[in-house]
LOLO-788475 format. One line per field, with one value per atom (N, C-alpha, C, O, CB): atom name; residue number from 1; x, y, z; residue in three letters; chain. Coordinates in steps of 0.2 Angstrom, whole numbers. Glycine has a CB too. Example, Ala and Ser with C-alpha at 12.3 -4.5 7.8 and 13.67 -1.06 7.14 Angstrom:
% LOLO-788475
atom = c(N/CA/C/O/CB/N/CA/C/O/CB);
n = c(1/1/1/1/1/2/2/2/2/2);
X = c(66/62/66/71/57/64/68/64/67/70);
Y = c(-28/-22/-16/-17/-22/-11/-5/0/6/-3);
Z = c(39/39/39/42/45/35/36/39/40/29);
res = c(ALA/ALA/ALA/ALA/ALA/SER/SER/SER/SER/SER);
chain = c(A/A/A/A/A/A/A/A/A/A);
***
This chain:
% LOLO-788475
atom = c(N/CA/C/O/CB/N/CA/C/O/CB/N/CA/C/O/CB/N/CA/C/O/CB/N/CA/C/O/CB/N/CA/C/O/CB/N/CA/C/O/CB/N/CA/C/O/CB/N/CA/C/O/CB/N/CA/C/O/CB/N/CA/C/O/CB/N/CA/C/O/CB/N/CA/C/O/CB/N/CA/C/O/CB/N/CA/C/O/CB/N/CA/C/O/CB/N/CA/C/O/CB/N/CA/C/O/CB/N/CA/C/O/CB/N/CA/C/O/CB/N/CA/C/O/CB/N/CA/C/O/CB/N/CA/C/O/CB/N/CA/C/O/CB/N/CA/C/O/CB/N/CA/C/O/CB/N/CA/C/O/CB/N/CA/C/O/CB/N/CA/C/O/CB/N/CA/C/O/CB/N/CA/C/O/CB/N/CA/C/O/CB/N/CA/C/O/CB/N/CA/C/O/CB/N/CA/C/O/CB/N/CA/C/O/CB/N/CA/C/O/CB/N/CA/C/O/CB/N/CA/C/O/CB/N/CA/C/O/CB/N/CA/C/O/CB/N/CA/C/O/CB/N/CA/C/O/CB/N/CA/C/O/CB/N/CA/C/O/CB/N/CA/C/O/CB/N/CA/C/O/CB/N/CA/C/O/CB/N/CA/C/O/CB/N/CA/C/O/CB/N/CA/C/O/CB/N/CA/C/O/CB/N/CA/C/O/CB/N/CA/C/O/CB/N/CA/C/O/CB/N/CA/C/O/CB/N/CA/C/O/CB/N/CA/C/O/CB/N/CA/C/O/CB/N/CA/C/O/CB/N/CA/C/O/CB/N/CA/C/O/CB/N/CA/C/O/CB/N/CA/C/O/CB/N/CA/C/O/CB/N/CA/C/O/CB/N/CA/C/O/CB/N/CA/C/O/CB/N/CA/C/O/CB/N/CA/C/O/CB/N/CA/C/O/CB/N/CA/C/O/CB/N/CA/C/O/CB/N/CA/C/O/CB/N/CA/C/O/CB/N/CA/C/O/CB/N/CA/C/O/CB/N/CA/C/O/CB/N/CA/C/O/CB/N/CA/C/O/CB/N/CA/C/O/CB/N/CA/C/O/CB/N/CA/C/O/CB/N/CA/C/O/CB/N/CA/C/O/CB/N/CA/C/O/CB/N/CA/C/O/CB/N/CA/C/O/CB/N/CA/C/O/CB/N/CA/C/O/CB/N/CA/C/O/CB/N/CA/C/O/CB/N/CA/C/O/CB/N/CA/C/O/CB/N/CA/C/O/CB/N/CA/C/O/CB/N/CA/C/O/CB/N/CA/C/O/CB/N/CA/C/O/CB/N/CA/C/O/CB/N/CA/C/O/CB/N/CA/C/O/CB/N/CA/C/O/CB/N/CA/C/O/CB/N/CA/C/O/CB/N/CA/C/O/CB/N/CA/C/O/CB/N/CA/C/O/CB/N/CA/C/O/CB/N/CA/C/O/CB/N/CA/C/O/CB/N/CA/C/O/CB/N/CA/C/O/CB/N/CA/C/O/CB/N/CA/C/O/CB/N/CA/C/O/CB/N/CA/C/O/CB/N/CA/C/O/CB/N/CA/C/O/CB);
n = c(1/1/1/1/1/2/2/2/2/2/3/3/3/3/3/4/4/4/4/4/5/5/5/5/5/6/6/6/6/6/7/7/7/7/7/8/8/8/8/8/9/9/9/9/9/10/10/10/10/10/11/11/11/11/11/12/12/12/12/12/13/13/13/13/13/14/14/14/14/14/15/15/15/15/15/16/16/16/16/16/17/17/17/17/17/18/18/18/18/18/19/19/19/19/19/20/20/20/20/20/21/21/21/21/21/22/22/22/22/22/23/23/23/23/23/24/24/24/24/24/25/25/25/25/25/26/26/26/26/26/27/27/27/27/27/28/28/28/28/28/29/29/29/29/29/30/30/30/30/30/31/31/31/31/31/32/32/32/32/32/33/33/33/33/33/34/34/34/34/34/35/35/35/35/35/36/36/36/36/36/37/37/37/37/37/38/38/38/38/38/39/39/39/39/39/40/40/40/40/40/41/41/41/41/41/42/42/42/42/42/43/43/43/43/43/44/44/44/44/44/45/45/45/45/45/46/46/46/46/46/47/47/47/47/47/48/48/48/48/48/49/49/49/49/49/50/50/50/50/50/51/51/51/51/51/52/52/52/52/52/53/53/53/53/53/54/54/54/54/54/55/55/55/55/55/56/56/56/56/56/57/57/57/57/57/58/58/58/58/58/59/59/59/59/59/60/60/60/60/60/61/61/61/61/61/62/62/62/62/62/63/63/63/63/63/64/64/64/64/64/65/65/65/65/65/66/66/66/66/66/67/67/67/67/67/68/68/68/68/68/69/69/69/69/69/70/70/70/70/70/71/71/71/71/71/72/72/72/72/72/73/73/73/73/73/74/74/74/74/74/75/75/75/75/75/76/76/76/76/76/77/77/77/77/77/78/78/78/78/78/79/79/79/79/79/80/80/80/80/80/81/81/81/81/81/82/82/82/82/82/83/83/83/83/83/84/84/84/84/84/85/85/85/85/85/86/86/86/86/86/87/87/87/87/87/88/88/88/88/88/89/89/89/89/89/90/90/90/90/90/91/91/91/91/91/92/92/92/92/92/93/93/93/93/93/94/94/94/94/94/95/95/95/95/95/96/96/96/96/96/97/97/97/97/97/98/98/98/98/98/99/99/99/99/99/100/100/100/100/100/101/101/101/101/101/102/102/102/102/102/103/103/103/103/103/104/104/104/104/104/105/105/105/105/105/106/106/106/106/106/107/107/107/107/107/108/108/108/108/108/109/109/109/109/109/110/110/110/110/110/111/111/111/111/111/112/112/112/112/112/113/113/113/113/113/114/114/114/114/114/115/115/115/115/115/116/116/116/116/116/117/117/117/117/117/118/118/118/118/118/119/119/119/119/119);
X = c(27/20/15/17/24/13/9/13/16/-1/11/16/8/3/18/13/12/3/-1/17/4/-4/-11/-17/-3/-11/-14/-18/-24/-11/-12/-17/-21/-26/-16/-22/-26/-33/-38/-21/-33/-40/-42/-48/-38/-38/-41/-44/-49/-32/-41/-43/-47/-48/-38/-51/-55/-61/-66/-52/-61/-66/-67/-73/-64/-62/-63/-68/-74/-58/-66/-72/-76/-79/-72/-79/-85/-90/-96/-84/-86/-89/-89/-95/-85/-87/-90/-94/-97/-86/-96/-101/-107/-112/-100/-107/-112/-113/-117/-110/-112/-114/-116/-120/-104/-113/-116/-124/-129/-113/-122/-132/-136/-142/-135/-133/-138/-140/-145/-136/-132/-135/-139/-144/-130/-139/-143/-149/-152/-141/-153/-158/-161/-167/-158/-155/-160/-160/-163/-158/-156/-157/-165/-168/-150/-167/-175/-175/-180/-180/-168/-169/-163/-158/-170/-164/-160/-153/-148/-164/-155/-147/-143/-138/-147/-147/-144/-139/-133/-150/-143/-139/-132/-126/-145/-135/-129/-124/-119/-132/-125/-121/-116/-110/-125/-121/-116/-112/-108/-119/-113/-108/-103/-98/-109/-106/-97/-91/-85/-99/-94/-92/-87/-81/-98/-90/-88/-85/-79/-93/-86/-80/-73/-68/-82/-76/-68/-65/-59/-71/-66/-63/-61/-56/-66/-64/-60/-56/-53/-67/-56/-50/-45/-40/-51/-44/-40/-37/-34/-42/-39/-37/-32/-26/-41/-34/-28/-26/-21/-28/-25/-20/-14/-8/-21/-16/-12/-9/-3/-15/-13/-7/-2/4/-10/-5/-1/6/11/-6/6/10/15/21/8/12/16/21/27/9/17/17/19/23/11/17/21/27/32/19/26/27/34/39/23/32/38/38/41/43/35/36/31/25/36/34/29/29/25/31/35/35/27/23/42/25/21/13/8/24/13/10/6/0/14/12/10/5/-1/20/7/4/-7/-13/11/-5/-12/-14/-20/-11/-13/-16/-22/-27/-10/-19/-23/-29/-33/-18/-30/-36/-41/-47/-34/-34/-39/-44/-50/-35/-40/-42/-47/-52/-37/-47/-53/-59/-65/-51/-59/-65/-70/-76/-63/-64/-68/-71/-77/-67/-68/-73/-77/-83/-68/-77/-84/-88/-93/-84/-86/-93/-95/-101/-94/-92/-96/-100/-105/-91/-95/-103/-106/-110/-102/-108/-113/-117/-123/-110/-114/-118/-122/-127/-115/-122/-123/-131/-134/-118/-133/-140/-143/-149/-141/-141/-146/-145/-151/-149/-142/-141/-132/-127/-140/-135/-130/-125/-119/-135/-128/-126/-123/-118/-133/-124/-119/-113/-108/-121/-114/-110/-102/-96/-113/-105/-101/-98/-92/-106/-101/-97/-91/-87/-101/-90/-84/-79/-75/-86/-79/-74/-68/-64/-75/-68/-64/-59/-53/-68/-63/-59/-54/-48/-67/-57/-54/-49/-44/-58/-49/-47/-37/-32/-52/-40/-37/-32/-26/-42/-36/-29/-26/-20/-32/-28/-25/-19/-13/-32/-19/-12/-10/-4/-15/-14/-8/-4/2/-9/-7/-5/0/5/-9/1/5/10/15/3/11/14/19/25/9/16/19/22/25/12/21/25/32/38/21/31/39/42/47/39/39/45/49/55/42/43/45/52/58/37/49/53/61/66/49/59/66/69/72/62/69/73/75/72/67/82/83/79/76/95/80/81/72/69/84/71/62/58/53/56/65/61/64/62/62);
Y = c(110/104/109/115/95/107/110/104/99/109/109/104/97/97/109/93/86/84/80/85/92/91/93/92/102/95/99/90/89/107/84/80/77/76/75/75/72/76/73/71/79/83/87/89/89/87/89/81/81/92/76/71/70/64/66/69/68/74/72/68/79/84/81/77/93/80/76/73/75/71/66/61/61/56/56/67/69/72/71/72/77/80/74/74/88/70/63/59/56/59/59/57/59/55/58/65/70/72/68/77/74/76/68/67/80/61/56/55/55/50/56/55/59/58/56/66/72/67/64/82/67/64/60/62/59/53/49/49/43/46/53/58/60/59/62/63/66/63/66/73/57/52/50/48/45/51/47/40/36/52/39/32/29/32/32/21/17/15/11/11/21/20/25/24/24/32/37/36/38/40/33/30/25/25/26/22/16/21/22/11/25/29/33/36/32/33/35/34/37/37/28/23/21/19/19/20/19/23/22/20/30/37/35/33/40/37/36/29/30/37/23/18/19/18/11/23/23/30/29/26/33/36/35/37/40/33/30/23/21/28/19/16/20/20/10/24/27/34/38/28/36/38/34/36/39/26/22/20/16/19/21/20/25/24/20/28/35/37/39/40/36/35/30/30/35/25/18/20/21/10/21/23/28/28/25/33/39/37/37/47/36/35/26/26/38/22/16/14/12/13/14/13/15/12/14/21/26/30/35/23/29/32/38/37/28/43/49/50/53/55/47/46/43/47/37/39/31/38/39/20/40/42/50/52/42/52/60/56/58/64/51/50/46/46/40/45/41/45/42/37/52/60/62/65/66/60/66/61/63/70/54/51/52/52/47/51/56/62/61/59/67/73/72/76/76/69/69/65/66/69/58/57/60/60/54/66/72/75/76/75/79/83/77/78/87/73/67/68/68/62/67/69/73/72/69/80/85/87/89/90/87/86/82/83/85/77/70/73/72/62/76/78/83/83/78/90/95/95/99/99/92/92/89/88/89/86/85/86/87/80/88/93/98/96/86/104/110/110/110/119/110/111/103/104/113/97/91/92/91/86/95/95/100/98/98/106/112/109/110/117/104/100/98/98/94/97/92/97/94/85/101/108/107/104/117/109/109/101/100/111/97/89/89/86/80/93/96/99/97/99/104/109/106/108/110/101/99/92/91/98/90/85/91/91/78/93/100/102/101/107/103/105/99/99/109/92/87/86/85/82/86/86/88/85/91/96/101/99/99/107/97/95/89/89/93/84/77/80/76/70/85/87/89/88/93/94/96/90/90/99/85/79/77/77/72/77/72/76/74/72/84/90/86/84/100/87/91/84/83/99/79/74/69/65/68/73/69/60/57/68/58/49/47/42/44/55/52/57/58/51/61/67/67/70/76);
Z = c(102/106/111/111/114/113/119/125/125/118/131/137/136/133/149/140/142/144/142/150/147/155/147/149/165/139/138/134/134/135/131/129/132/128/126/137/142/143/143/149/142/142/135/133/146/134/125/122/118/118/123/120/124/122/118/129/132/129/126/139/131/126/120/120/125/114/109/110/108/108/114/114/117/119/114/121/123/118/117/129/114/110/102/99/108/101/96/96/91/97/107/109/108/105/113/110/108/101/99/112/97/89/85/81/85/90/87/88/84/91/97/98/94/93/105/92/90/83/80/90/81/72/73/70/67/78/79/81/81/82/84/83/80/79/84/75/70/63/58/70/63/57/59/64/57/51/51/48/48/46/44/41/44/47/32/42/45/40/41/46/36/30/34/37/19/35/39/45/45/42/48/54/54/57/57/49/45/44/47/36/38/37/43/43/33/47/54/59/61/57/60/63/61/63/65/52/47/47/48/37/46/49/54/53/52/61/67/65/65/74/62/64/61/62/63/57/51/55/56/39/57/60/68/70/60/69/77/76/81/83/68/68/65/69/64/60/59/63/60/54/71/76/77/77/81/80/81/79/82/83/71/68/68/68/62/68/70/75/75/71/81/86/85/86/93/83/84/80/83/79/72/70/73/74/65/74/77/86/87/79/88/95/97/102/97/96/95/93/97/92/85/81/80/78/78/82/79/74/75/78/68/62/61/59/57/61/60/53/49/63/51/40/39/36/37/41/39/42/38/48/48/52/48/48/59/45/41/35/33/37/32/25/30/27/18/33/38/41/42/42/43/45/40/42/44/33/29/27/22/21/31/31/36/35/32/41/47/48/50/50/46/43/38/38/41/34/31/32/29/24/37/40/43/42/45/48/51/49/52/53/43/37/36/37/30/34/33/35/32/35/42/47/48/49/52/47/48/42/41/51/37/31/31/27/25/34/35/38/38/39/43/48/49/53/53/44/44/42/45/41/37/36/40/38/30/46/50/54/58/52/56/64/62/60/73/64/61/69/70/59/73/80/80/84/86/79/79/76/79/75/69/65/68/69/60/69/75/79/79/81/82/87/85/89/89/82/80/75/72/77/75/72/74/71/74/85/88/86/87/95/83/84/77/76/84/72/65/65/61/63/69/72/73/70/80/81/83/78/79/87/74/68/64/64/60/63/59/64/62/59/66/73/74/74/82/76/75/69/70/76/64/55/55/53/49/57/57/60/57/60/66/72/69/70/79/67/63/57/54/60/54/48/50/48/43/55/59/59/56/67/64/65/60/60/66/55/48/46/45/41/45/41/46/43/43/51/56/60/65/64/57/59/50/46/65/50/42/41/37/41/45/44/42/41/54/43/40/35/32/48/35/29/22/18/30);
res = c(THR/THR/THR/THR/THR/PRO/PRO/PRO/PRO/PRO/PRO/PRO/PRO/PRO/PRO/ASP/ASP/ASP/ASP/ASP/TRP/TRP/TRP/TRP/TRP/VAL/VAL/VAL/VAL/VAL/PHE/PHE/PHE/PHE/PHE/ALA/ALA/ALA/ALA/ALA/PRO/PRO/PRO/PRO/PRO/ALA/ALA/ALA/ALA/ALA/TRP/TRP/TRP/TRP/TRP/THR/THR/THR/THR/THR/LEU/LEU/LEU/LEU/LEU/ILE/ILE/ILE/ILE/ILE/TYR/TYR/TYR/TYR/TYR/ILE/ILE/ILE/ILE/ILE/SER/SER/SER/SER/SER/CYS/CYS/CYS/CYS/CYS/VAL/VAL/VAL/VAL/VAL/ILE/ILE/ILE/ILE/ILE/ALA/ALA/ALA/ALA/ALA/ALA/ALA/ALA/ALA/ALA/VAL/VAL/VAL/VAL/VAL/ILE/ILE/ILE/ILE/ILE/GLY/GLY/GLY/GLY/GLY/TRP/TRP/TRP/TRP/TRP/ARG/ARG/ARG/ARG/ARG/ALA/ALA/ALA/ALA/ALA/ALA/ALA/ALA/ALA/ALA/THR/THR/THR/THR/THR/THR/THR/THR/THR/THR/ALA/ALA/ALA/ALA/ALA/SER/SER/SER/SER/SER/GLY/GLY/GLY/GLY/GLY/ARG/ARG/ARG/ARG/ARG/ALA/ALA/ALA/ALA/ALA/GLY/GLY/GLY/GLY/GLY/LEU/LEU/LEU/LEU/LEU/ILE/ILE/ILE/ILE/ILE/TRP/TRP/TRP/TRP/TRP/LEU/LEU/LEU/LEU/LEU/PHE/PHE/PHE/PHE/PHE/ALA/ALA/ALA/ALA/ALA/ILE/ILE/ILE/ILE/ILE/ASN/ASN/ASN/ASN/ASN/GLY/GLY/GLY/GLY/GLY/THR/THR/THR/THR/THR/LEU/LEU/LEU/LEU/LEU/ASN/ASN/ASN/ASN/ASN/VAL/VAL/VAL/VAL/VAL/ILE/ILE/ILE/ILE/ILE/TRP/TRP/TRP/TRP/TRP/SER/SER/SER/SER/SER/ALA/ALA/ALA/ALA/ALA/LEU/LEU/LEU/LEU/LEU/PHE/PHE/PHE/PHE/PHE/PHE/PHE/PHE/PHE/PHE/ALA/ALA/ALA/ALA/ALA/MET/MET/MET/MET/MET/GLN/GLN/GLN/GLN/GLN/ARG/ARG/ARG/ARG/ARG/PRO/PRO/PRO/PRO/PRO/ASP/ASP/ASP/ASP/ASP/TRP/TRP/TRP/TRP/TRP/ALA/ALA/ALA/ALA/ALA/LEU/LEU/LEU/LEU/LEU/ILE/ILE/ILE/ILE/ILE/GLU/GLU/GLU/GLU/GLU/VAL/VAL/VAL/VAL/VAL/VAL/VAL/VAL/VAL/VAL/GLY/GLY/GLY/GLY/GLY/LEU/LEU/LEU/LEU/LEU/TRP/TRP/TRP/TRP/TRP/LEU/LEU/LEU/LEU/LEU/SER/SER/SER/SER/SER/VAL/VAL/VAL/VAL/VAL/ALA/ALA/ALA/ALA/ALA/ALA/ALA/ALA/ALA/ALA/LEU/LEU/LEU/LEU/LEU/ILE/ILE/ILE/ILE/ILE/VAL/VAL/VAL/VAL/VAL/TYR/TYR/TYR/TYR/TYR/LEU/LEU/LEU/LEU/LEU/ARG/ARG/ARG/ARG/ARG/PRO/PRO/PRO/PRO/PRO/LEU/LEU/LEU/LEU/LEU/SER/SER/SER/SER/SER/GLY/GLY/GLY/GLY/GLY/ARG/ARG/ARG/ARG/ARG/ALA/ALA/ALA/ALA/ALA/ALA/ALA/ALA/ALA/ALA/LEU/LEU/LEU/LEU/LEU/ILE/ILE/ILE/ILE/ILE/LEU/LEU/LEU/LEU/LEU/VAL/VAL/VAL/VAL/VAL/PRO/PRO/PRO/PRO/PRO/TYR/TYR/TYR/TYR/TYR/LEU/LEU/LEU/LEU/LEU/VAL/VAL/VAL/VAL/VAL/TRP/TRP/TRP/TRP/TRP/VAL/VAL/VAL/VAL/VAL/SER/SER/SER/SER/SER/PHE/PHE/PHE/PHE/PHE/ALA/ALA/ALA/ALA/ALA/ALA/ALA/ALA/ALA/ALA/TYR/TYR/TYR/TYR/TYR/LEU/LEU/LEU/LEU/LEU/ASN/ASN/ASN/ASN/ASN/TYR/TYR/TYR/TYR/TYR/GLU/GLU/GLU/GLU/GLU/VAL/VAL/VAL/VAL/VAL/VAL/VAL/VAL/VAL/VAL/ALA/ALA/ALA/ALA/ALA/LEU/LEU/LEU/LEU/LEU/ASN/ASN/ASN/ASN/ASN/PRO/PRO/PRO/PRO/PRO/ALA/ALA/ALA/ALA/ALA/PHE/PHE/PHE/PHE/PHE/GLY/GLY/GLY/GLY/GLY);
chain = c(A/A/A/A/A/A/A/A/A/A/A/A/A/A/A/A/A/A/A/A/A/A/A/A/A/A/A/A/A/A/A/A/A/A/A/A/A/A/A/A/A/A/A/A/A/A/A/A/A/A/A/A/A/A/A/A/A/A/A/A/A/A/A/A/A/A/A/A/A/A/A/A/A/A/A/A/A/A/A/A/A/A/A/A/A/A/A/A/A/A/A/A/A/A/A/A/A/A/A/A/A/A/A/A/A/A/A/A/A/A/A/A/A/A/A/A/A/A/A/A/A/A/A/A/A/A/A/A/A/A/A/A/A/A/A/A/A/A/A/A/A/A/A/A/A/A/A/A/A/A/A/A/A/A/A/A/A/A/A/A/A/A/A/A/A/A/A/A/A/A/A/A/A/A/A/A/A/A/A/A/A/A/A/A/A/A/A/A/A/A/A/A/A/A/A/A/A/A/A/A/A/A/A/A/A/A/A/A/A/A/A/A/A/A/A/A/A/A/A/A/A/A/A/A/A/A/A/A/A/A/A/A/A/A/A/A/A/A/A/A/A/A/A/A/A/A/A/A/A/A/A/A/A/A/A/A/A/A/A/A/A/A/A/A/A/A/A/A/A/A/A/A/A/A/A/A/A/A/A/A/A/A/A/A/A/A/A/A/A/A/A/A/A/A/A/A/A/A/A/A/A/A/A/A/A/A/A/A/A/A/A/A/A/A/A/A/A/A/A/A/A/A/A/A/A/A/A/A/A/A/A/A/A/A/A/A/A/A/A/A/A/A/A/A/A/A/A/A/A/A/A/A/A/A/A/A/A/A/A/A/A/A/A/A/A/A/A/A/A/A/A/A/A/A/A/A/A/A/A/A/A/A/A/A/A/A/A/A/A/A/A/A/A/A/A/A/A/A/A/A/A/A/A/A/A/A/A/A/A/A/A/A/A/A/A/A/A/A/A/A/A/A/A/A/A/A/A/A/A/A/A/A/A/A/A/A/A/A/A/A/A/A/A/A/A/A/A/A/A/A/A/A/A/A/A/A/A/A/A/A/A/A/A/A/A/A/A/A/A/A/A/A/A/A/A/A/A/A/A/A/A/A/A/A/A/A/A/A/A/A/A/A/A/A/A/A/A/A/A/A/A/A/A/A/A/A/A/A/A/A/A/A/A/A/A/A/A/A/A/A/A/A/A/A/A/A/A/A/A/A/A/A/A/A/A/A/A/A/A/A/A/A/A/A/A/A/A/A/A/A/A/A/A/A/A/A/A/A/A/A/A/A/A/A/A/A/A/A/A/A/A/A/A/A/A/A/A/A/A/A/A/A/A/A/A/A/A/A/A/A/A/A/A/A/A);
***
């Protein structure tokens, strides 16, 4: 795993990136339904992000978190796909988030695989 000091700056940059992508997407959306879709996707993503953290860290259930991280990854991918027609730049801004969630999923998998209680 990365050193502990990496997590705070990484998540800070990810959240700032999400805000920037959301603002760009909001401004690029020309309809109320386009903006509503963007809000829903970000709300779903935020909810799944909190749930994954709760499962993995608070409840110490990396096995459940491993199942949930698939939804989290898909929600980031959905945001990228949704934003792409609105603004390629906004979609591109979220790619590091997708990479980070992919890395987190890999680490989550390794935790489950290396701990017989969860494997």
